[in-house]
N, C-alpha and C positions, 0 to 999 in steps of 0.2 A: 426535615423539619415536619413533616405529616407526623413521624414514629414520635420527636419528641412532643409534639403537640396531644397525640394521645396518651400517652405516660403523664400530660401535664407538667412538664419539664420547660425550663426556659429557652426561648426560643434559640439555637445555635447561630454565633458569627461566621459570617462567610472572609475568607482572606484570600485575597487573589490576584496575579501579576495585574496590570494596569490596561493593557492588553487585551483582557478576559470579555470586557462591555463588548468592544470593538466584534470580538468572534462571533459575539451573541447576535450582534446584526449583524453577520454576514451568514450565518444559519439560517435568520429569518426570511434575508432577501434573496438566499437561494435553496427554498425549505423546498420544490419538487426536484431540482437538482440533486439536493441530498439524498431523499429517497430512494430518485430513480440511480443514484450510484449503488446504493448498499442494495438494491435491490440485484443490479448486475455483478457485484463484488460478491456477492454470496450465492451466486449461482444462479441468477436473475429467475429466483422461488416467483411462483404465480399469484402467490397470496401477499398482500402490500404490509400485513400487520407486520409489528416489532420490529420497524424500518430505521425508526427514530430512536433519537436517546433516551427519551420515557416509557420505547416500547408500545402498545397500541394506540393506534389516532392516527390524524393523516397528519401531523406535525412533525417535525425533523426532532424540533425543542420545542419542551411543552410551553404551554403558554405560563405555568406558575412556575417555571424555573427561577431558584432562588440568582439574584444578583447580588454581586461582591457588597461587604460593609463595608471594608478598608480595601483599599489598594496598595502597589507597592509596585516600584522600577526595578531596583535592583536587589534590594536585600532587606529584610524588615527580622526582628525579632520579637516573640511572644512567650509569655509564662504562663503555664497551667500548673497551677499547686504550687510546689517546689523547684521546676523543671521548667530550664529554659531552651526554646526553639530558637534555630534562624529558619527562614525562607531566601534561599537564593535564585534566581532568577537565570537561565538558562534554555537555549532555542532550540530545539531539539527537533520533535515529532510537530511540536506547535512554536509559534512565536511566543506564545506567554507560559511555557512552562516552566517549573520550578522544582527545587526538590530541596526535603526538606532535614535539618543536621542537628543532633543533640551530641555537642562538643564534648559534653561533660560521659557520655555513656562512648562517646567513636562511632555514632551510628547513624545511616541516615536511609532515608525516603525515601526512591528516586522514581515515583510513580514508574511512567512509562520508559525512563532512559534505560532500564534494565527490564527485560521479561520473558529471559529463558526463549527468546529465535533471535533471527537476526531481527535487528534495530528497522523499524517501521521509518526510514528513512528516505522511501523513494514513492510511496503510493501510487500509479500510474493513472488514479483519477482527480485526486485532493489536492489540496493548494499548496506551496510552497513547504519541504522540509528544509530540517539545517543540519544537514552531517558533520559538515567540519565543527559548529558549536558544539555538537552533541557530543565529539570525539573530548572537546575542551573541558566537555561538561563531565566526563571523566577523569582527567588529569587532573581537575581540580578537588574533584572528590577523594583520590589519590595522593591529593598532596595535602591536604587536610588532616590525614588519617583516619580515615575510614577503616570501622575494624567488621563493621555489620553491615549490608544491605538490607531496606525489605520492598522486594520491589510489588509493583501494581499487581503485576502477572506473573505467578511462579513462586518457585519456595524459596525463603532469603537465605543470605549468604552468607557465612558465618566463619572467620576468622581472618588476620591479615593477609596472609599467603592465596589462601581463595579467594578474597575479594580482589587481591593484585593480580591474581592471573584474570578473573572473568572481564573483569573492569582495561584491563590492560589489554584483552583480547578484542574487546569494542571499541575499544580509541585508538588499536591499532589496524585494524582492519579501515571502519570510515576514513583514516585519512589516508591508507592506501589507496582507497577508490576514489575521493576527493583526491589526491595528491595528482596519480596518475592522469587522471579524465584532464585535470588542468594541463599539465604537463602536455598531452597528446594537441588540445587545443589549442595550444602556444605554437605549437609546431606547426596548427593550419590542419591539424583533421579532421574531421568530417565525425556527427553523432554514429553515423553506419559503422565508420572503422574504428569510433570507440567501445560502443557498445560488444564489440565482437572481439574486443584485445582486452578491454582492463578485467580482471578477473581478483579474485580475494585472494592473499596470498596461499601458497598452498599447505604451508606447518598450520593453518588457521580453517581450512576447509572441514575437519570433519570433528569441531567444536558440536556439542551439545546445545551452548549457549548461544551458539551462532548459525543455526539453523535455518535455511529459508522454510519455512512452514507459514509465514503470515506475508511479510514483502522479501525483500533480494535483492542481492547485489547489483543485476543490470539494472533494478528501477533506481536505484543511488545514484549509478552510473549517471542516468539519462536526467535524474533532478540534479546534480551538479552542475551540468551542461546548459539545466533551462536556468538555473538561479545566476550564472554567468555569462549566458552565452544566448538566451531570449528562445524564442519557439522556432525559430526558421532551421532549418535541419542542413542548410548549407546546398542542397539540393536548386539548382536554378531555378527549374519546373514548377515546383513548391510552392517559390516565394505566392507566385499571383495562377493556381492552376485551376486545368480545366476542373471541369464536374468527374468524378470520380467511373460515375456510372458510361462519359462518355468514352474515356481513354478505355477503358472494359469491350464496350462496343468494338474499339478499333483494335483490339487485341484480338476480338473473336472473330472479328475479318478476317483478319492474319492467319487465324488459325483454323479457319475454316467454318469451325460450328463450337457451339457449347459446350458439347459433346467432346469434342480432342480436349477440352480447358479442365473437365470432369475426370476424362479417363488420364490423364496426366496427374491431376491431384491423386486419383487414387493410387495410381503407377507410385509415386513419389514419398504417399505411405507405407505401401508394402517396403521401400528402399529406404525406410528409416525419416527420410528427409521431412517431417511433418510441417514444419514454419514453414518451406518454401508449398507443401501444397495448401497449405491456408490462402496464401496470395492466390493463389489459381481459382479457389473454390469462390473467393471474395470477389475475384471481379467476373465468376461466370454468373453469380446471382445478380452483380451491377448490374453487367447486360441484361439479362433477360430474367428481372426478380420471379417472375411465375412460372420461371421454367421448374417441372417436378422432378426431374433429375440433378440440375444444380441444388435446389433446396436439399437433399437428399444426400444427396455428396459432401454438402456443407457440414450438415450436421452430425454425419459420420465423421467429418476429419475432424472436428469441434473436440465431437467426447474422445476421440483417440487424443486426442493432442492435451486435451483435459487429464485423462489418465496417464499421461507419461511427466506431468508438469508434478512441482512439489507445493509451492506457494499456496497459499488459499485466492490470496489476490489472482495469481494466472488461473489457474483452477474456475475462480468465480466465473471471472470474464468468460472465456472458452466453453462454460458449462451455458453461459447465459444465449451466445453466440448459435451454441449447438440448438440450444430450446427457440431464439427466433424460426428459424427454416423450421425448427418442429412446428411451431404455430402457425406459420404460413404454409406447412401440408397440411393441418388440420390433426396432424395424428404424429406419434413417438415412432423416433426411425430405430428399427432395429441392427445392433451393429455388434461388435463383438461379446465376447459376458464380460470384460473388463466393461466397458462401455456402459452394458445396459445393469449390471451392477451399479455403478457410481449412479446413472441417471435414477433408479430407482429406490439412491439411497437420496437422494436431495428432496423425493416428495412429489 
């Protein structure tokens, strides 16, 4: 809008799905939360600037955001010059997503449905994603005969054969994750069992357009469980749990000391079991937040964990956790060369 105004051009009209205004209201209602999770998602950065949609400032959604001029529910058509375009709604990363279709040129503008990384259908800090409907949108694009795909992120995909491969792979991966998750839920499996069982099919694991560089399959599995199974994880103790600090204090008492947990966590890191080590350092810090050795170990463990992960979401959360402990200590933790390099790259 500012660009059009600066050029003296007419104000552009904004078309959107009917759920977009409600999304804007949700952003306004959860402004602080969205800024906090973006800070954590990108590594616990200490400078709060550039965390909102509009860049600098204290608002996640800028006050001058353009509201839709016209909305639609399922689909709408519009004409620009001598060309007719169609917008088709499909839930995917959001409930208000849409993709554009030019039937004459067999061209689709797919937004976040295609992005040259694994679909963002499981983000652990955001609202519900819709992997089943996402896969269905891929199938719909193939069914209408798409030959050119222009994504919101990454290079275009041109040629029917290439389009069939990429969109088909995305659909198959999401269908498999959702299908296996629902199968196991119907068999009575817990989320703990499911996340350690369900994987992307082996023949899709090395596809560059399914690389888990932002989101990842394990998070999609959790999102499917949340969508159909609610928030409870099936562990009876977690339905109405004791405070984590109280549980941690009991474990420390049984272990004999915080140092016992810290030493075991370090040994687990050396043995390659960083997942388990994370649980122990969390208990150590929860039991005694002022314990310097516990905070130091927690920072070190999470820098190691961050180095071992591929997805930006995992890397960001683990870097943020490490920085929490560094802030508690008032100093950076000197880990191995990889961890030190990563920490430095985050600024």
